[in-house]
C-alpha angles and dihedrals in degrees: 000000000000111000096189118114114245124217112233098182145289118282133184122223115237136188119253113174106309094336134085110227134198113192118235112215117241089235087077090064096230112173122218108261094022112144127233136187112227117207133175123207120247090254092048093233097108131054114200122200115192127184110242116230112220122212089202107106091210090058103034096056098252090126096034093113099030112135107219094179091057091047091052090049091053102043102020131240107282092185089073094050129110114275113245127194135010096344089084095054115138109229 
């Protein structure tokens, strides 16, 4: 694996509302809502942006191709079952 940094391009910061924004090119395949960790070097001359790896399976793609309809067909839909126990108590 090549460990050299690669230059993507030169971008100018611009003002949007109360924020300063630098556009990320679509060629880097950044998804809307994706989280990043922003760091600044000790000398303040470098800004480092790292993709954050989520342990949440709904965010990290682990369930991206999960077939919920097939799962319901195999195990049943317990939400449609008869209530059992104290939840049917008449007050």
